[in-house]
KEKE-49520 format. One record per residue (C-alpha): x, y, z; residue in three letters; residue number from 1. Coordinates in pm, whole numbers, plus 50000, padded with zeros to 5 digits. Last residue first. Example, Ala and Ser with C-alpha at 12.3 -4.5 7.8 and 13.67 -1.06 7.14 Angstrom:
<recs>
REC:51367:49894:50714:SER:2
REC:51230:49550:50780:ALA:1
</recs>
This chain:
<recs>
REC:71932:38492:13180:UNK:445
REC:71889:38838:13021:UNK:444
REC:71572:38823:12813:UNK:443
REC:71602:39048:12506:UNK:442
REC:71503:38804:12231:UNK:441
REC:71187:38992:12132:UNK:440
REC:70969:38693:12218:UNK:439
REC:71158:38659:12546:UNK:438
REC:71108:39026:12630:UNK:437
REC:70737:38987:12561:UNK:436
REC:70720:38683:12790:UNK:435
REC:70896:38873:13069:UNK:434
REC:70644:39157:13038:UNK:433
REC:70362:38902:13045:UNK:432
REC:70497:38757:13372:UNK:431
REC:70500:39101:13533:UNK:430
REC:70151:39172:13400:UNK:429
REC:70023:38841:13538:UNK:428
REC:70171:38941:13872:UNK:427
REC:69963:39257:13886:UNK:426
REC:69657:39094:13730:UNK:425
REC:69638:38832:14006:UNK:424
REC:69671:39091:14280:UNK:423
REC:69401:39308:14125:UNK:422
REC:69161:39018:14085:UNK:421
REC:69208:38910:14446:UNK:420
REC:69147:39266:14567:UNK:419
REC:68829:39302:14359:UNK:418
REC:68697:38964:14476:UNK:417
REC:68758:39060:14838:UNK:416
REC:68572:39388:14798:UNK:415
REC:68277:39220:14630:UNK:414
REC:68265:38948:14894:UNK:413
REC:68269:39211:15169:UNK:412
REC:67982:39399:15003:UNK:411
REC:67778:39081:14958:UNK:410
REC:67832:38971:15318:UNK:409
REC:67721:39313:15449:UNK:408
REC:67412:39311:15230:UNK:407
REC:67324:38965:15360:UNK:406
REC:67371:39082:15720:UNK:405
REC:67114:39352:15661:UNK:404
REC:67184:39723:15656:UNK:403
REC:67050:40001:15882:UNK:402
REC:67136:39815:16203:UNK:401
REC:67390:40067:16335:UNK:400
REC:67689:39843:16264:UNK:399
REC:67539:39736:15930:UNK:398
REC:67517:40095:15809:UNK:397
REC:67886:40150:15889:UNK:396
REC:67980:39825:15718:UNK:395
REC:67769:39906:15414:UNK:394
REC:67958:40234:15371:UNK:393
REC:68296:40065:15421:UNK:392
REC:68208:39801:15165:UNK:391
REC:68098:40060:14908:UNK:390
REC:68410:40272:14951:UNK:389
REC:68639:39972:14929:UNK:388
REC:68450:39828:14632:UNK:387
REC:68491:40158:14445:UNK:386
REC:68865:40173:14509:UNK:385
REC:68909:39806:14427:UNK:384
REC:68710:39838:14104:UNK:383
REC:68912:40139:13993:UNK:382
REC:69230:39939:14043:UNK:381
REC:69076:39646:13858:UNK:380
REC:68985:39868:13561:UNK:379
REC:69344:39989:13531:UNK:378
REC:69474:39635:13563:UNK:377
REC:69230:39515:13298:UNK:376
REC:69356:39781:13058:UNK:375
REC:69717:39687:13129:UNK:374
REC:69632:39317:13097:UNK:373
REC:69488:39379:12751:UNK:372
REC:69797:39572:12643:UNK:371
REC:70022:39293:12769:UNK:370
REC:69817:39020:12605:UNK:369
REC:69795:39208:12277:UNK:368
REC:70171:39258:12272:UNK:367
REC:70246:38895:12363:UNK:366
REC:70000:38759:12107:UNK:365
REC:70139:38978:11829:UNK:364
REC:70492:38873:11919:UNK:363
REC:70404:38505:11937:UNK:362
REC:70233:38523:11598:UNK:361
REC:70528:38703:11438:UNK:360
REC:70769:38459:11601:UNK:359
REC:70564:38166:11473:UNK:358
REC:70571:38307:11119:UNK:357
REC:70949:38346:11132:UNK:356
REC:70980:37994:11274:UNK:355
REC:70778:37853:10984:UNK:354
REC:70999:38039:10738:UNK:353
REC:71317:37905:10897:UNK:352
REC:71183:37550:10919:UNK:351
REC:71075:37559:10555:UNK:350
REC:71420:37674:10446:UNK:349
REC:71583:37402:10658:UNK:348
REC:71349:37138:10513:UNK:347
REC:71424:37255:10160:UNK:346
REC:71798:37233:10228:UNK:345
REC:71762:36889:10385:UNK:344
REC:71579:36770:10074:UNK:343
REC:71849:36910:09847:UNK:342
REC:72114:36729:10052:UNK:341
REC:71924:36402:10010:UNK:340
REC:71895:36464:09636:UNK:339
REC:72268:36532:09614:UNK:338
REC:72352:36218:09810:UNK:337
REC:72131:36008:09581:UNK:336
REC:72303:36155:09276:UNK:335
REC:72641:36077:09426:UNK:334
REC:72544:35716:09492:UNK:333
REC:72426:35664:09133:UNK:332
REC:72625:35339:09100:UNK:331
REC:72964:35516:09112:UNK:330
REC:73053:35522:08743:UNK:329
REC:73359:35692:08598:UNK:328
REC:73489:35838:08924:UNK:327
REC:73847:35953:08855:UNK:326
REC:74110:35865:09116:UNK:325
REC:74458:36017:09091:UNK:324
REC:74737:35884:09311:UNK:323
REC:75072:36050:09374:UNK:322
REC:75378:35877:09516:UNK:321
REC:75678:35896:09746:UNK:320
REC:75909:35618:09873:UNK:319
REC:76181:35548:10125:UNK:318
REC:76334:35204:10178:UNK:317
REC:76491:35036:10478:UNK:316
REC:76713:34730:10427:UNK:315
REC:77055:34898:10432:UNK:314
REC:76969:35184:10669:UNK:313
REC:76783:34967:10918:UNK:312
REC:77040:34687:10911:UNK:311
REC:76947:34555:11255:UNK:310
REC:76654:34428:11460:UNK:309
REC:76661:34077:11319:UNK:308
REC:76470:33882:11057:UNK:307
REC:76427:34196:10852:UNK:306
REC:76167:34445:10722:UNK:305
REC:76181:34824:10675:UNK:304
REC:75946:35092:10546:UNK:303
REC:75962:35469:10490:UNK:302
REC:75692:35704:10371:UNK:301
REC:75515:35892:10101:UNK:300
REC:75168:35981:09977:UNK:299
REC:74998:36238:09760:UNK:298
REC:74624:36217:09687:UNK:297
REC:74421:36356:09397:UNK:296
REC:74047:36295:09379:UNK:295
REC:73835:36337:09069:UNK:294
REC:73504:36525:09084:UNK:293
REC:73147:36388:09059:UNK:292
REC:73144:36268:09421:UNK:291
REC:73214:36623:09537:UNK:290
REC:72852:36712:09464:UNK:289
REC:72738:36588:09808:UNK:288
REC:72991:36802:09994:UNK:287
REC:72882:37115:09811:UNK:286
REC:72519:37032:09888:UNK:285
REC:72607:36991:10255:UNK:284
REC:72727:37352:10258:UNK:283
REC:72375:37465:10173:UNK:282
REC:72233:37257:10458:UNK:281
REC:72486:37408:10700:UNK:280
REC:72382:37758:10594:UNK:279
REC:72018:37666:10661:UNK:278
REC:72119:37536:11003:UNK:277
REC:72285:37873:11064:UNK:276
REC:71960:38053:10983:UNK:275
REC:71766:37820:11214:UNK:274
REC:72011:37893:11497:UNK:273
REC:71971:38265:11435:UNK:272
REC:71594:38225:11465:UNK:271
REC:71643:38034:11791:UNK:270
REC:71865:38315:11915:UNK:269
REC:71600:38583:11864:UNK:268
REC:71780:38917:11827:UNK:267
REC:71751:39014:11461:UNK:266
REC:71416:38848:11400:UNK:265
REC:71283:39011:11718:UNK:264
REC:71394:39359:11610:UNK:263
REC:71230:39315:11272:UNK:262
REC:70910:39205:11443:UNK:261
REC:70923:39501:11681:UNK:260
REC:70971:39742:11392:UNK:259
REC:70680:39588:11203:UNK:258
REC:70465:39606:11522:UNK:257
REC:70528:39969:11611:UNK:256
REC:70813:40091:11828:UNK:255
REC:71031:39895:12070:UNK:254
REC:70928:40102:12375:UNK:253
REC:70559:40044:12309:UNK:252
REC:70490:39721:12498:UNK:251
REC:70687:39833:12803:UNK:250
REC:70511:40169:12798:UNK:249
REC:70175:39995:12830:UNK:248
REC:70281:39839:13159:UNK:247
REC:70410:40172:13287:UNK:246
REC:70078:40336:13195:UNK:245
REC:69890:40069:13389:UNK:244
REC:70086:40149:13708:UNK:243
REC:70211:39842:13888:UNK:242
REC:70193:39702:14240:UNK:241
REC:70382:39435:14433:UNK:240
REC:70717:39536:14285:UNK:239
REC:70991:39272:14256:UNK:238
REC:71313:39393:14424:UNK:237
REC:71202:39254:14760:UNK:236
REC:71246:38898:14633:UNK:235
REC:71106:38611:14836:UNK:234
REC:71089:38236:14788:UNK:233
REC:71144:37997:15073:UNK:232
REC:71373:37697:15096:UNK:231
REC:71394:37371:15289:UNK:230
REC:71581:37105:15092:UNK:229
REC:71426:36759:15122:UNK:228
REC:71243:36777:14788:UNK:227
REC:71574:36875:14621:UNK:226
REC:71564:37202:14429:UNK:225
REC:71621:37160:14055:UNK:224
REC:71509:37500:13932:UNK:223
REC:71200:37373:13749:UNK:222
REC:71115:37111:14010:UNK:221
REC:71119:37370:14286:UNK:220
REC:70908:37605:14074:UNK:219
REC:70646:37338:14007:UNK:218
REC:70631:37240:14374:UNK:217
REC:70602:37604:14480:UNK:216
REC:70311:37661:14241:UNK:215
REC:70135:37346:14366:UNK:214
REC:70181:37445:14731:UNK:213
REC:70047:37793:14655:UNK:212
REC:69741:37651:14482:UNK:211
REC:69673:37434:14787:UNK:210
REC:69705:37731:15021:UNK:209
REC:69462:37927:14805:UNK:208
REC:69218:37636:14827:UNK:207
REC:69264:37629:15204:UNK:206
REC:69178:38000:15228:UNK:205
REC:68877:37963:15000:UNK:204
REC:68752:37677:15217:UNK:203
REC:68806:37887:15530:UNK:202
REC:68616:38172:15369:UNK:201
REC:68315:37950:15312:UNK:200
REC:68334:37814:15666:UNK:199
REC:68332:38169:15806:UNK:198
REC:68036:38264:15589:UNK:197
REC:67843:37962:15716:UNK:196
REC:67935:38056:16072:UNK:195
REC:67818:38412:16004:UNK:194
REC:67481:38289:15880:UNK:193
REC:67445:38064:16181:UNK:192
REC:67535:38344:16423:UNK:191
REC:67282:38586:16272:UNK:190
REC:67004:38339:16355:UNK:189
REC:67045:38421:16724:UNK:188
REC:66901:38769:16670:UNK:187
REC:67125:39070:16741:UNK:186
REC:67119:39335:17020:UNK:185
REC:67011:39098:17296:UNK:184
REC:67313:39136:17524:UNK:183
REC:67425:38779:17459:UNK:182
REC:67343:38820:17091:UNK:181
REC:67583:39115:17068:UNK:180
REC:67867:38909:17218:UNK:179
REC:67798:38625:16976:UNK:178
REC:67798:38872:16691:UNK:177
REC:68138:39010:16792:UNK:176
REC:68287:38660:16806:UNK:175
REC:68151:38588:16460:UNK:174
REC:68290:38918:16330:UNK:173
REC:68633:38824:16463:UNK:172
REC:68611:38493:16277:UNK:171
REC:68509:38670:15958:UNK:170
REC:68800:38912:15995:UNK:169
REC:69043:38623:16042:UNK:168
REC:68909:38446:15732:UNK:167
REC:68946:38758:15519:UNK:166
REC:69301:38803:15644:UNK:165
REC:69373:38441:15561:UNK:164
REC:69229:38482:15212:UNK:163
REC:69436:38795:15150:UNK:162
REC:69753:38633:15285:UNK:161
REC:69693:38323:15078:UNK:160
REC:69640:38545:14773:UNK:159
REC:69977:38711:14828:UNK:158
REC:70149:38373:14840:UNK:157
REC:69971:38256:14526:UNK:156
REC:70085:38568:14342:UNK:155
REC:70443:38526:14463:UNK:154
REC:70445:38162:14354:UNK:153
REC:70291:38240:14015:UNK:152
REC:70545:38519:13967:UNK:151
REC:70822:38266:14024:UNK:150
REC:70661:38041:13764:UNK:149
REC:70671:38314:13502:UNK:148
REC:71027:38414:13588:UNK:147
REC:71141:38050:13580:UNK:146
REC:70970:37999:13243:UNK:145
REC:71143:38306:13102:UNK:144
REC:71481:38187:13230:UNK:143
REC:71428:37843:13075:UNK:142
REC:71347:37996:12737:UNK:141
REC:71639:38237:12755:UNK:140
REC:71884:37959:12842:UNK:139
REC:71745:37739:12566:UNK:138
REC:71782:38025:12316:UNK:137
REC:72144:38079:12419:UNK:136
REC:72213:37707:12375:UNK:135
REC:72041:37707:12035:UNK:134
REC:72254:38004:11927:UNK:133
REC:72572:37819:12022:UNK:132
REC:72449:37503:11849:UNK:131
REC:72369:37697:11531:UNK:130
REC:72714:37859:11530:UNK:129
REC:72873:37517:11576:UNK:128
REC:72662:37372:11295:UNK:127
REC:72754:37660:11064:UNK:126
REC:73124:37595:11123:UNK:125
REC:73074:37222:11067:UNK:124
REC:72893:37286:10739:UNK:123
REC:73168:37519:10620:UNK:122
REC:73429:37256:10708:UNK:121
REC:73238:36975:10537:UNK:120
REC:73190:37182:10222:UNK:119
REC:73556:37277:10205:UNK:118
REC:73668:36921:10266:UNK:117
REC:73438:36784:09996:UNK:116
REC:73565:37043:09748:UNK:115
REC:73614:36773:09479:UNK:114
REC:73876:36579:09669:UNK:113
REC:74198:36769:09600:UNK:112
REC:74547:36748:09746:UNK:111
REC:74467:36487:10006:UNK:110
REC:74779:36412:10206:UNK:109
REC:74929:36077:10295:UNK:108
REC:75199:35964:10536:UNK:107
REC:75354:35623:10595:UNK:106
REC:75596:35517:10868:UNK:105
REC:75691:35150:10853:UNK:104
REC:75849:34880:11067:UNK:103
REC:75871:34504:11016:UNK:102
REC:76030:34215:11206:UNK:101
REC:76046:33843:11121:UNK:100
REC:76178:33571:11350:UNK:99
REC:76210:33204:11252:UNK:98
REC:76561:33255:11106:UNK:97
REC:76604:33012:10819:UNK:96
REC:76756:32666:10797:UNK:95
REC:76912:32554:10472:UNK:94
REC:76698:32356:10235:UNK:93
REC:76708:31975:10221:UNK:92
REC:76661:31827:09876:UNK:91
REC:76463:31514:09823:UNK:90
REC:76527:31369:09471:UNK:89
REC:76221:31210:09315:UNK:88
REC:76228:31453:09030:UNK:87
REC:76268:31752:09267:UNK:86
REC:76108:31694:09607:UNK:85
REC:76143:31980:09855:UNK:84
REC:76244:31975:10221:UNK:83
REC:76265:32278:10456:UNK:82
REC:75888:32342:10451:UNK:81
REC:75833:32255:10816:UNK:80
REC:76150:32239:11023:UNK:79
REC:76085:32576:11192:UNK:78
REC:75732:32489:11295:UNK:77
REC:75664:32797:11513:UNK:76
REC:75751:33078:11270:UNK:75
REC:75775:33404:11460:UNK:74
REC:75614:33732:11348:UNK:73
REC:75671:34089:11471:UNK:72
REC:75510:34410:11347:UNK:71
REC:75542:34788:11369:UNK:70
REC:75320:35046:11203:UNK:69
REC:75328:35426:11223:UNK:68
REC:75053:35603:11029:UNK:67
REC:75051:35974:10944:UNK:66
REC:74758:36155:10780:UNK:65
REC:74821:36504:10646:UNK:64
REC:74610:36799:10762:UNK:63
REC:74320:36963:10576:UNK:62
REC:74080:36688:10690:UNK:61
REC:74170:36780:11047:UNK:60
REC:73967:37099:11010:UNK:59
REC:73654:36890:10959:UNK:58
REC:73745:36680:11264:UNK:57
REC:73781:36993:11476:UNK:56
REC:73445:37117:11349:UNK:55
REC:73285:36782:11435:UNK:54
REC:73426:36806:11788:UNK:53
REC:73278:37153:11824:UNK:52
REC:72939:37025:11710:UNK:51
REC:72956:36754:11977:UNK:50
REC:73041:37011:12245:UNK:49
REC:72752:37232:12130:UNK:48
REC:72513:36937:12142:UNK:47
REC:72629:36858:12496:UNK:46
REC:72564:37218:12599:UNK:45
REC:72216:37203:12444:UNK:44
REC:72145:36881:12636:UNK:43
REC:72259:37045:12960:UNK:42
REC:72039:37346:12889:UNK:41
REC:71732:37130:12831:UNK:40
REC:71809:36928:13146:UNK:39
REC:71800:37233:13378:UNK:38
REC:72083:37224:13631:UNK:37
REC:72301:37534:13602:UNK:36
REC:72053:37765:13429:UNK:35
REC:71784:37662:13677:UNK:34
REC:72001:37730:13979:UNK:33
REC:72116:38070:13856:UNK:32
REC:71762:38171:13765:UNK:31
REC:71633:38070:14106:UNK:30
REC:71900:38277:14279:UNK:29
REC:71815:38579:14064:UNK:28
REC:71446:38544:14148:UNK:27
REC:71536:38546:14516:UNK:26
REC:71579:38229:14717:UNK:25
REC:71561:38242:15094:UNK:24
REC:71728:37946:15259:UNK:23
REC:71509:37778:15511:UNK:22
REC:71342:37862:15842:UNK:21
REC:71130:37577:15976:UNK:20
REC:70768:37646:15895:UNK:19
REC:70509:37922:15909:UNK:18
REC:70293:37923:15599:UNK:17
REC:69962:37902:15787:UNK:16
REC:70063:38177:16026:UNK:15
REC:70097:38423:15742:UNK:14
REC:70252:38759:15823:UNK:13
REC:70086:39052:15643:UNK:12
REC:70197:39152:15291:UNK:11
REC:69897:39042:15083:UNK:10
REC:69660:39232:15311:UNK:9
REC:69853:39546:15216:UNK:8
REC:69629:39577:14913:UNK:7
REC:69334:39639:15143:UNK:6
REC:69518:39915:15327:UNK:5
REC:69615:40085:15003:UNK:4
REC:69246:40087:14898:UNK:3
REC:69139:40260:15221:UNK:2
REC:68962:40120:15526:UNK:1
</recs>
């Protein structure tokens, strides 16, 4: 049996996984579902909508304010207050209309308010840009997690196939031994050893099945699949084998580490969001200092009042005015606002620097992980080839009685371990490539 044949164990049909046919979800399908339903993305979208509303409100501060008011009042005790006493003489006043109507349209416009509007508008613009970048970052983060978990499902599925194949071969070997014992070519004790080996492989098979179920459950929860929905995961576009040199090439295509770090800082959406939050904090300082400046407001309007709905032109009046407010003493509120804005600025600067350091650490970790996995993958491929040759040699010697059953079990275990390791490293490399792309900000959700 050759190395390629052993690797094909992970592609054979699996009786254990047989179930009612369900919808087949590729990696692209899973990404679409996760991006549409994941709570983190929905929260980021809501934050963007809220930031957009704040920007609209900040723009509205440049527009005039218009207020239309209408009122109606009726006096219920019409006779009350119609008599007055003057020096003991009671004088009756004439009756009045109990109805009173009023109507007014008043407009005001802020001419200057110490650059508070400008600061608020700049802050709102920066907040919208930060929310957009945060949404893109959330989409990339969710997409990376989906890719990683999808690889875990494919890896677990391949390992089930390998473990099942190993179990089937052990069962066939047990049947062969029983036939040889019947004709006297093997001792009866060989059956007990093979039964123990068969039970061991069955346990490994069931453990692999359990790990697969856990991986599927995590992926289903991540992409929002209902527990009652029957689906299966398969994507023929994902390779089941990798060349170590191709894995290393992924880590080197962006240049050396300083170049990769610079690239990441330019393309990471969460870093852009932090930069925009820093801009918003700077704009908040302008808003806070506006309390030291005078405010100038222009106003005008039209008002009318009468006991009946008539005489609008005679009783209505039109007016215009300008109001200047100079803050002489405002109980230190402006100073407190400035200090609070200064604190937010320092926090934003610290957040940006901390994120830059985290990105550098994440990038270094991702590169080292990928390079380490590439070396391990190369060693695992050599291990599989050597284990295949050794196992086949022991098998031939065992068939003619030149090798013991213990030697045969050890060789098969070594071959199986090599195959399992290679499968795990293959999908770990695919997940590590996705993680590196996320750190660099190049994940395409």
